[in-house]
PyMOL Python script that loads the backbone (N, CA, C, O; Angstrom):
from pymol import cmd

cmd.read_pdbstr("""\
ATOM      1  N   MET A   1       7.202  12.341   4.869  1.00  0.00           N
ATOM      2  CA  MET A   1       7.341  11.086   4.472  1.00  0.00           C
ATOM      3  C   MET A   1       7.092  11.201   2.807  1.00  0.00           C
ATOM      4  O   MET A   1       6.083  11.599   2.224  1.00  0.00           O
ATOM      5  N   PRO A   2       8.573  10.632   2.157  1.00  0.00           N
ATOM      6  CA  PRO A   2       7.988  10.440   0.640  1.00  0.00           C
ATOM      7  C   PRO A   2       6.929   9.719   0.158  1.00  0.00           C
ATOM      8  O   PRO A   2       6.552   8.645   0.624  1.00  0.00           O
ATOM      9  N   ASP A   3       6.363  10.397  -0.930  1.00  0.00           N
ATOM     10  CA  ASP A   3       5.033   9.624  -1.495  1.00  0.00           C
ATOM     11  C   ASP A   3       5.237   7.993  -1.637  1.00  0.00           C
ATOM     12  O   ASP A   3       4.328   7.185  -1.827  1.00  0.00           O
ATOM     13  N   GLY A   4       6.524   7.722  -1.514  1.00  0.00           N
ATOM     14  CA  GLY A   4       6.750   6.424  -2.676  1.00  0.00           C
ATOM     15  C   GLY A   4       6.750   5.328  -1.266  1.00  0.00           C
ATOM     16  O   GLY A   4       6.536   4.115  -1.240  1.00  0.00           O
ATOM     17  N   VAL A   5       6.965   5.956  -0.525  1.00  0.00           N
ATOM     18  CA  VAL A   5       7.389   5.497   0.911  1.00  0.00           C
ATOM     19  C   VAL A   5       6.004   5.158   1.894  1.00  0.00           C
ATOM     20  O   VAL A   5       5.724   4.152   2.546  1.00  0.00           O
ATOM     21  N   ARG A   6       5.280   6.444   1.700  1.00  0.00           N
ATOM     22  CA  ARG A   6       3.765   6.183   1.518  1.00  0.00           C
ATOM     23  C   ARG A   6       3.188   5.354   1.559  1.00  0.00           C
ATOM     24  O   ARG A   6       2.623   4.994   2.592  1.00  0.00           O
ATOM     25  N   GLY A   7       3.112   4.706   0.381  1.00  0.00           N
ATOM     26  CA  GLY A   7       2.135   3.879  -0.585  1.00  0.00           C
ATOM     27  C   GLY A   7       2.996   2.691  -0.440  1.00  0.00           C
ATOM     28  O   GLY A   7       2.302   1.683  -0.579  1.00  0.00           O
ATOM     29  N   ALA A   8       4.172   2.425  -0.227  1.00  0.00           N
ATOM     30  CA  ALA A   8       4.254   1.320   0.217  1.00  0.00           C
ATOM     31  C   ALA A   8       4.149   0.549   1.825  1.00  0.00           C
ATOM     32  O   ALA A   8       4.276  -0.631   2.153  1.00  0.00           O
ATOM     33  N   VAL A   9       3.844   1.860   2.670  1.00  0.00           N
ATOM     34  CA  VAL A   9       3.753   1.105   3.789  1.00  0.00           C
ATOM     35  C   VAL A   9       2.134   0.797   3.549  1.00  0.00           C
ATOM     36  O   VAL A   9       1.653  -0.313   3.777  1.00  0.00           O
ATOM     37  N   GLU A  10       1.370   1.910   3.066  1.00  0.00           N
ATOM     38  CA  GLU A  10      -0.061   1.367   2.745  1.00  0.00           C
ATOM     39  C   GLU A  10      -0.209   0.284   2.490  1.00  0.00           C
ATOM     40  O   GLU A  10      -0.855  -0.398   3.285  1.00  0.00           O
ATOM     41  N   GLY A  11       0.368  -0.375   1.183  1.00  0.00           N
ATOM     42  CA  GLY A  11       0.561  -1.180   0.515  1.00  0.00           C
ATOM     43  C   GLY A  11       0.157  -2.312   0.766  1.00  0.00           C
ATOM     44  O   GLY A  11      -0.797  -3.001   0.406  1.00  0.00           O
ATOM     45  N   ALA A  12       1.445  -2.480   1.779  1.00  0.00           N
ATOM     46  CA  ALA A  12       1.930  -3.450   2.711  1.00  0.00           C
ATOM     47  C   ALA A  12       1.247  -4.009   3.966  1.00  0.00           C
ATOM     48  O   ALA A  12       1.442  -5.076   4.548  1.00  0.00           O
ATOM     49  N   MET A  13       0.289  -2.884   4.264  1.00  0.00           N
ATOM     50  CA  MET A  13      -0.637  -3.296   5.763  1.00  0.00           C
ATOM     51  C   MET A  13      -2.018  -3.568   4.854  1.00  0.00           C
ATOM     52  O   MET A  13      -2.782  -4.414   5.319  1.00  0.00           O
ATOM     53  N   MET A  14      -2.409  -2.908   3.571  1.00  0.00           N
ATOM     54  CA  MET A  14      -3.340  -4.013   2.596  1.00  0.00           C
ATOM     55  C   MET A  14      -3.145  -5.330   2.616  1.00  0.00           C
ATOM     56  O   MET A  14      -3.832  -6.220   3.118  1.00  0.00           O
ATOM     57  N   GLY A  15      -1.949  -5.378   1.907  1.00  0.00           N
ATOM     58  CA  GLY A  15      -1.560  -6.695   1.721  1.00  0.00           C
ATOM     59  C   GLY A  15      -1.600  -7.412   2.482  1.00  0.00           C
ATOM     60  O   GLY A  15      -2.184  -8.457   2.195  1.00  0.00           O
ATOM     61  N   ALA A  16      -1.070  -7.287   3.738  1.00  0.00           N
ATOM     62  CA  ALA A  16      -0.653  -8.008   5.185  1.00  0.00           C
ATOM     63  C   ALA A  16      -2.496  -8.363   5.377  1.00  0.00           C
ATOM     64  O   ALA A  16      -2.833  -9.547   5.388  1.00  0.00           O
ATOM     65  N   TRP A  17      -3.268  -7.575   5.477  1.00  0.00           N
ATOM     66  CA  TRP A  17      -4.737  -7.896   5.787  1.00  0.00           C
ATOM     67  C   TRP A  17      -5.198  -8.695   4.895  1.00  0.00           C
ATOM     68  O   TRP A  17      -5.565  -9.704   5.498  1.00  0.00           O
ATOM     69  N   THR A  18      -5.428  -8.833   3.524  1.00  0.00           N
ATOM     70  CA  THR A  18      -6.039  -9.569   2.950  1.00  0.00           C
ATOM     71  C   THR A  18      -5.251 -10.339   3.079  1.00  0.00           C
ATOM     72  O   THR A  18      -5.853 -11.106   3.831  1.00  0.00           O
ATOM     73  N   GLY A  19      -3.801 -11.007   2.846  1.00  0.00           N
ATOM     74  CA  GLY A  19      -3.120 -12.077   2.954  1.00  0.00           C
ATOM     75  C   GLY A  19      -3.518 -12.844   4.456  1.00  0.00           C
ATOM     76  O   GLY A  19      -3.709 -14.054   4.573  1.00  0.00           O
ATOM     77  N   PHE A  20      -3.567 -12.167   5.200  1.00  0.00           N
ATOM     78  CA  PHE A  20      -4.038 -13.033   6.668  1.00  0.00           C
ATOM     79  C   PHE A  20      -5.535 -13.643   6.317  1.00  0.00           C
ATOM     80  O   PHE A  20      -5.805 -14.844   6.276  1.00  0.00           O
ATOM     81  N   TRP A  21      -6.303 -12.724   6.111  1.00  0.00           N
ATOM     82  CA  TRP A  21      -7.489 -13.369   5.789  1.00  0.00           C
ATOM     83  C   TRP A  21      -7.663 -14.162   4.668  1.00  0.00           C
ATOM     84  O   TRP A  21      -8.509 -15.011   4.953  1.00  0.00           O
ATOM     85  N   THR A  22      -7.392 -14.256   3.876  1.00  0.00           N
ATOM     86  CA  THR A  22      -7.161 -15.210   2.823  1.00  0.00           C
ATOM     87  C   THR A  22      -6.858 -16.703   3.043  1.00  0.00           C
ATOM     88  O   THR A  22      -7.468 -17.735   2.763  1.00  0.00           O
ATOM     89  N   GLY A  23      -5.259 -16.332   3.872  1.00  0.00           N
ATOM     90  CA  GLY A  23      -5.194 -17.355   4.340  1.00  0.00           C
ATOM     91  C   GLY A  23      -5.105 -18.133   5.842  1.00  0.00           C
ATOM     92  O   GLY A  23      -4.207 -18.900   6.190  1.00  0.00           O
ATOM     93  N   MET A  24      -6.267 -17.731   6.623  1.00  0.00           N
ATOM     94  CA  MET A  24      -6.975 -18.055   7.563  1.00  0.00           C
ATOM     95  C   MET A  24      -8.007 -19.092   6.939  1.00  0.00           C
ATOM     96  O   MET A  24      -8.521 -19.900   7.712  1.00  0.00           O
ATOM     97  N   LEU A  25      -8.336 -19.122   5.611  1.00  0.00           N
ATOM     98  CA  LEU A  25      -8.813 -20.321   5.711  1.00  0.00           C
ATOM     99  C   LEU A  25      -8.258 -21.622   5.244  1.00  0.00           C
ATOM    100  O   LEU A  25      -9.106 -22.491   5.038  1.00  0.00           O
ATOM    101  N   GLY A  26      -6.949 -21.955   5.023  1.00  0.00           N
ATOM    102  CA  GLY A  26      -5.719 -22.611   4.965  1.00  0.00           C
ATOM    103  C   GLY A  26      -5.089 -23.004   6.643  1.00  0.00           C
ATOM    104  O   GLY A  26      -4.233 -23.876   6.793  1.00  0.00           O
ATOM    105  N   GLY A  27      -5.632 -22.262   7.740  1.00  0.00           N
ATOM    106  CA  GLY A  27      -5.290 -22.328   8.695  1.00  0.00           C
ATOM    107  C   GLY A  27      -4.324 -21.526   9.346  1.00  0.00           C
ATOM    108  O   GLY A  27      -3.949 -20.628   8.593  1.00  0.00           O
ATOM    109  N   PRO A  28      -3.781 -21.502  10.448  1.00  0.00           N
ATOM    110  CA  PRO A  28      -3.055 -20.124  10.998  1.00  0.00           C
ATOM    111  C   PRO A  28      -1.476 -20.484  10.060  1.00  0.00           C
ATOM    112  O   PRO A  28      -0.995 -19.402   9.725  1.00  0.00           O
ATOM    113  N   VAL A  29      -0.785 -21.414   9.681  1.00  0.00           N
ATOM    114  CA  VAL A  29       0.446 -21.445   8.586  1.00  0.00           C
ATOM    115  C   VAL A  29       0.045 -20.616   7.566  1.00  0.00           C
ATOM    116  O   VAL A  29       0.711 -19.707   7.069  1.00  0.00           O
ATOM    117  N   GLY A  30      -1.220 -21.009   7.231  1.00  0.00           N
ATOM    118  CA  GLY A  30      -1.324 -20.001   5.632  1.00  0.00           C
ATOM    119  C   GLY A  30      -1.722 -18.627   5.870  1.00  0.00           C
ATOM    120  O   GLY A  30      -1.432 -17.813   4.994  1.00  0.00           O
ATOM    121  N   ALA A  31      -2.240 -18.290   6.743  1.00  0.00           N
ATOM    122  CA  ALA A  31      -2.167 -17.142   7.386  1.00  0.00           C
ATOM    123  C   ALA A  31      -0.819 -16.321   7.688  1.00  0.00           C
ATOM    124  O   ALA A  31      -0.866 -15.122   7.413  1.00  0.00           O
ATOM    125  N   VAL A  32      -0.143 -16.609   7.990  1.00  0.00           N
ATOM    126  CA  VAL A  32       1.227 -15.853   7.840  1.00  0.00           C
ATOM    127  C   VAL A  32       1.910 -15.856   7.465  1.00  0.00           C
ATOM    128  O   VAL A  32       2.890 -15.230   7.869  1.00  0.00           O
ATOM    129  N   VAL A  33       1.882 -16.847   6.001  1.00  0.00           N
ATOM    130  CA  VAL A  33       2.299 -17.044   4.917  1.00  0.00           C
ATOM    131  C   VAL A  33       1.661 -16.401   3.516  1.00  0.00           C
ATOM    132  O   VAL A  33       2.140 -16.168   2.406  1.00  0.00           O
ATOM    133  N   GLY A  34       0.298 -16.221   4.136  1.00  0.00           N
ATOM    134  CA  GLY A  34      -0.530 -14.929   3.276  1.00  0.00           C
ATOM    135  C   GLY A  34       0.142 -13.611   3.712  1.00  0.00           C
ATOM    136  O   GLY A  34       0.598 -12.706   3.013  1.00  0.00           O
ATOM    137  N   MET A  35       0.085 -13.736   4.998  1.00  0.00           N
ATOM    138  CA  MET A  35       0.710 -12.098   5.766  1.00  0.00           C
ATOM    139  C   MET A  35       1.649 -11.502   4.960  1.00  0.00           C
ATOM    140  O   MET A  35       1.511 -10.365   4.508  1.00  0.00           O
ATOM    141  N   VAL A  36       2.942 -12.468   4.681  1.00  0.00           N
ATOM    142  CA  VAL A  36       4.025 -12.252   4.191  1.00  0.00           C
ATOM    143  C   VAL A  36       4.299 -11.868   2.768  1.00  0.00           C
ATOM    144  O   VAL A  36       4.965 -10.930   2.330  1.00  0.00           O
ATOM    145  N   SER A  37       3.336 -13.222   1.872  1.00  0.00           N
ATOM    146  CA  SER A  37       3.652 -12.851   0.217  1.00  0.00           C
ATOM    147  C   SER A  37       2.506 -11.873  -0.326  1.00  0.00           C
ATOM    148  O   SER A  37       2.672 -11.306  -1.406  1.00  0.00           O
ATOM    149  N   PHE A  38       1.424 -11.691   0.377  1.00  0.00           N
ATOM    150  CA  PHE A  38       0.749 -10.563   0.167  1.00  0.00           C
ATOM    151  C   PHE A  38       0.940  -9.317   0.292  1.00  0.00           C
ATOM    152  O   PHE A  38       0.521  -8.469  -0.496  1.00  0.00           O
ATOM    153  N   GLY A  39       1.843  -9.022   1.686  1.00  0.00           N
ATOM    154  CA  GLY A  39       2.589  -7.976   2.601  1.00  0.00           C
ATOM    155  C   GLY A  39       3.773  -7.299   1.529  1.00  0.00           C
ATOM    156  O   GLY A  39       3.769  -6.130   1.144  1.00  0.00           O
ATOM    157  N   ALA A  40       4.530  -8.095   1.249  1.00  0.00           N
ATOM    158  CA  ALA A  40       5.506  -8.273   0.166  1.00  0.00           C
ATOM    159  C   ALA A  40       4.859  -7.644  -0.886  1.00  0.00           C
ATOM    160  O   ALA A  40       5.228  -6.470  -0.936  1.00  0.00           O
ATOM    161  N   VAL A  41       3.767  -8.016  -2.053  1.00  0.00           N
ATOM    162  CA  VAL A  41       3.272  -7.585  -2.715  1.00  0.00           C
ATOM    163  C   VAL A  41       2.799  -6.147  -2.910  1.00  0.00           C
ATOM    164  O   VAL A  41       3.088  -5.401  -3.846  1.00  0.00           O
ATOM    165  N   GLY A  42       2.009  -5.890  -1.842  1.00  0.00           N
ATOM    166  CA  GLY A  42       1.537  -4.712  -1.497  1.00  0.00           C
ATOM    167  C   GLY A  42       2.480  -3.534  -1.281  1.00  0.00           C
ATOM    168  O   GLY A  42       2.535  -2.370  -1.677  1.00  0.00           O
ATOM    169  N   ALA A  43       3.044  -4.159  -0.656  1.00  0.00           N
ATOM    170  CA  ALA A  43       4.576  -2.944  -0.301  1.00  0.00           C
ATOM    171  C   ALA A  43       5.176  -2.331  -2.236  1.00  0.00           C
ATOM    172  O   ALA A  43       5.423  -1.182  -2.602  1.00  0.00           O
ATOM    173  N   THR A  44       5.225  -3.583  -3.023  1.00  0.00           N
ATOM    174  CA  THR A  44       5.635  -3.222  -4.523  1.00  0.00           C
ATOM    175  C   THR A  44       5.106  -2.593  -5.301  1.00  0.00           C
ATOM    176  O   THR A  44       5.605  -1.984  -6.247  1.00  0.00           O
ATOM    177  N   VAL A  45       3.719  -2.696  -4.897  1.00  0.00           N
ATOM    178  CA  VAL A  45       2.722  -2.008  -5.445  1.00  0.00           C
ATOM    179  C   VAL A  45       2.364  -0.852  -5.501  1.00  0.00           C
ATOM    180  O   VAL A  45       2.251  -0.039  -6.419  1.00  0.00           O
ATOM    181  N   GLY A  46       2.167  -0.832  -4.288  1.00  0.00           N
ATOM    182  CA  GLY A  46       2.036   0.609  -2.953  1.00  0.00           C
ATOM    183  C   GLY A  46       2.870   1.668  -3.232  1.00  0.00           C
ATOM    184  O   GLY A  46       2.448   2.789  -3.515  1.00  0.00           O
ATOM    185  N   GLY A  47       4.582   1.227  -3.134  1.00  0.00           N
ATOM    186  CA  GLY A  47       5.430   1.787  -3.718  1.00  0.00           C
ATOM    187  C   GLY A  47       5.658   2.367  -4.948  1.00  0.00           C
ATOM    188  O   GLY A  47       6.518   3.247  -4.988  1.00  0.00           O
ATOM    189  N   ILE A  48       5.058   2.059  -5.990  1.00  0.00           N
ATOM    190  CA  ILE A  48       5.320   2.288  -7.117  1.00  0.00           C
ATOM    191  C   ILE A  48       4.241   3.080  -7.715  1.00  0.00           C
ATOM    192  O   ILE A  48       4.512   3.779  -8.692  1.00  0.00           O
ATOM    193  N   SER A  49       2.894   3.050  -7.182  1.00  0.00           N
ATOM    194  CA  SER A  49       1.455   3.683  -7.671  1.00  0.00           C
ATOM    195  C   SER A  49       1.331   4.750  -6.420  1.00  0.00           C
ATOM    196  O   SER A  49       0.647   5.746  -6.654  1.00  0.00           O
ATOM    197  N   GLY A  50       1.943   4.631  -5.082  1.00  0.00           N
ATOM    198  CA  GLY A  50       1.955   5.732  -4.320  1.00  0.00           C
ATOM    199  C   GLY A  50       2.863   6.695  -4.938  1.00  0.00           C
ATOM    200  O   GLY A  50       2.467   7.858  -5.012  1.00  0.00           O
ATOM    201  N   ASP A  51       4.152   6.359  -5.445  1.00  0.00           N
ATOM    202  CA  ASP A  51       4.234   7.666  -6.004  1.00  0.00           C
ATOM    203  C   ASP A  51       3.974   8.411  -7.097  1.00  0.00           C
ATOM    204  O   ASP A  51       4.465   9.517  -7.323  1.00  0.00           O
ATOM    205  N   LYS A  52       3.172   7.795  -7.816  1.00  0.00           N
ATOM    206  CA  LYS A  52       2.412   8.299  -8.850  1.00  0.00           C
ATOM    207  C   LYS A  52       0.886   9.058  -8.418  1.00  0.00           C
ATOM    208  O   LYS A  52       0.599  10.220  -8.704  1.00  0.00           O
ATOM    209  N   ILE A  53       0.046   8.139  -7.698  1.00  0.00           N
ATOM    210  CA  ILE A  53      -0.900   8.995  -7.009  1.00  0.00           C
ATOM    211  C   ILE A  53      -1.097   9.515  -6.491  1.00  0.00           C
ATOM    212  O   ILE A  53      -2.113  10.185  -6.674  1.00  0.00           O
ATOM    213  N   ILE A  54      -0.246   9.699  -5.278  1.00  0.00           N
ATOM    214  CA  ILE A  54      -0.195  10.496  -4.309  1.00  0.00           C
ATOM    215  C   ILE A  54       0.421  11.763  -5.079  1.00  0.00           C
ATOM    216  O   ILE A  54      -0.301  12.717  -5.367  1.00  0.00           O
ATOM    217  N   GLY A  55       1.756  11.731  -5.391  1.00  0.00           N
ATOM    218  CA  GLY A  55       2.202  12.603  -5.723  1.00  0.00           C
ATOM    219  C   GLY A  55       1.694  13.529  -6.967  1.00  0.00           C
ATOM    220  O   GLY A  55       2.296  14.505  -7.414  1.00  0.00           O
ATOM    221  N   LYS A  56       0.364  12.967  -7.456  1.00  0.00           N
ATOM    222  CA  LYS A  56      -0.351  13.735  -8.233  1.00  0.00           C
ATOM    223  C   LYS A  56      -1.589  14.298  -7.742  1.00  0.00           C
ATOM    224  O   LYS A  56      -2.371  14.998  -8.385  1.00  0.00           O
ATOM    225  N   ARG A  57      -1.667  14.013  -6.822  1.00  0.00           N
ATOM    226  CA  ARG A  57      -2.707  14.152  -5.618  1.00  0.00           C
ATOM    227  C   ARG A  57      -2.014  15.762  -5.205  1.00  0.00           C
ATOM    228  O   ARG A  57      -2.463  16.831  -5.621  1.00  0.00           O
ATOM    229  N   ARG A  58      -0.989  15.617  -4.417  1.00  0.00           N
ATOM    230  CA  ARG A  58      -0.394  16.611  -3.839  1.00  0.00           C
ATOM    231  C   ARG A  58       0.079  17.856  -5.061  1.00  0.00           C
ATOM    232  O   ARG A  58       0.287  19.019  -4.716  1.00  0.00           O
ATOM    233  N   TYR A  59       0.187  17.448  -6.335  1.00  0.00           N
ATOM    234  CA  TYR A  59       0.160  18.473  -7.322  1.00  0.00           C
ATOM    235  C   TYR A  59      -0.774  18.993  -7.870  1.00  0.00           C
ATOM    236  O   TYR A  59      -0.558  19.925  -8.644  1.00  0.00           O
ATOM    237  N   LYS A  60      -2.217  18.494  -7.602  1.00  0.00           N
ATOM    238  CA  LYS A  60      -3.118  19.056  -7.736  1.00  0.00           C
ATOM    239  C   LYS A  60      -3.606  20.414  -6.742  1.00  0.00           C
ATOM    240  O   LYS A  60      -3.856  21.584  -7.031  1.00  0.00           O
ATOM    241  N   GLU A  61      -3.607  19.755  -5.615  1.00  0.00           N
ATOM    242  CA  GLU A  61      -3.653  20.285  -4.338  1.00  0.00           C
ATOM    243  C   GLU A  61      -2.778  21.697  -4.299  1.00  0.00           C
ATOM    244  O   GLU A  61      -3.374  22.762  -4.144  1.00  0.00           O
ATOM    245  N   ASN A  62      -1.331  21.653  -4.448  1.00  0.00           N
ATOM    246  CA  ASN A  62      -0.603  22.751  -4.473  1.00  0.00           C
ATOM    247  C   ASN A  62      -0.910  23.537  -5.538  1.00  0.00           C
ATOM    248  O   ASN A  62      -0.365  24.640  -5.500  1.00  0.00           O
ATOM    249  N   LEU A  63      -1.869  23.246  -6.828  1.00  0.00           N
ATOM    250  CA  LEU A  63      -2.155  24.101  -8.064  1.00  0.00           C
ATOM    251  C   LEU A  63      -3.146  24.945  -7.488  1.00  0.00           C
ATOM    252  O   LEU A  63      -2.968  26.160  -7.395  1.00  0.00           O
ATOM    253  N   SER A  64      -4.482  24.206  -6.980  1.00  0.00           N
ATOM    254  CA  SER A  64      -5.458  24.906  -5.952  1.00  0.00           C
ATOM    255  C   SER A  64      -5.114  25.846  -5.299  1.00  0.00           C
ATOM    256  O   SER A  64      -5.759  26.890  -5.387  1.00  0.00           O
ATOM    257  N   TYR A  65      -4.194  25.771  -4.602  1.00  0.00           N
ATOM    258  CA  TYR A  65      -3.828  26.635  -3.308  1.00  0.00           C
ATOM    259  C   TYR A  65      -3.586  27.456  -3.852  1.00  0.00           C
ATOM    260  O   TYR A  65      -4.202  28.458  -3.490  1.00  0.00           O
ATOM    261  N   PHE A  66      -2.663  27.649  -4.958  1.00  0.00           N
ATOM    262  CA  PHE A  66      -1.971  28.863  -5.476  1.00  0.00           C
ATOM    263  C   PHE A  66      -3.113  29.565  -6.311  1.00  0.00           C
ATOM    264  O   PHE A  66      -3.020  30.780  -6.486  1.00  0.00           O
ATOM    265  N   LYS A  67      -4.111  28.919  -6.801  1.00  0.00           N
ATOM    266  CA  LYS A  67      -5.354  29.579  -7.457  1.00  0.00           C
ATOM    267  C   LYS A  67      -5.730  30.906  -6.435  1.00  0.00           C
ATOM    268  O   LYS A  67      -5.808  32.047  -6.892  1.00  0.00           O
ATOM    269  N   LEU A  68      -5.978  30.553  -4.804  1.00  0.00           N
ATOM    270  CA  LEU A  68      -6.461  31.257  -4.045  1.00  0.00           C
ATOM    271  C   LEU A  68      -5.876  32.631  -3.764  1.00  0.00           C
ATOM    272  O   LEU A  68      -6.412  33.374  -2.942  1.00  0.00           O
TER     273      LEU A  68
END
""", "prot")
cmd.dss("prot")
cmd.show_as("cartoon", "prot")
cmd.util.cbc("prot")
cmd.orient("prot")
């Protein structure tokens, strides 16, 4: 799975979770709206940052692997 995709999936899940609980304060309709909107934002942010953060981590892991 590409890093960007993985980041997007994780971001969407975290966003939907946050949106759900934030939206619950406004009732069930708010919960659904919150899940969708927060999920979309989370996926976008996660897709962009996942590419950079996870990619860097992989790069460091590969470097340490070659040092052995």
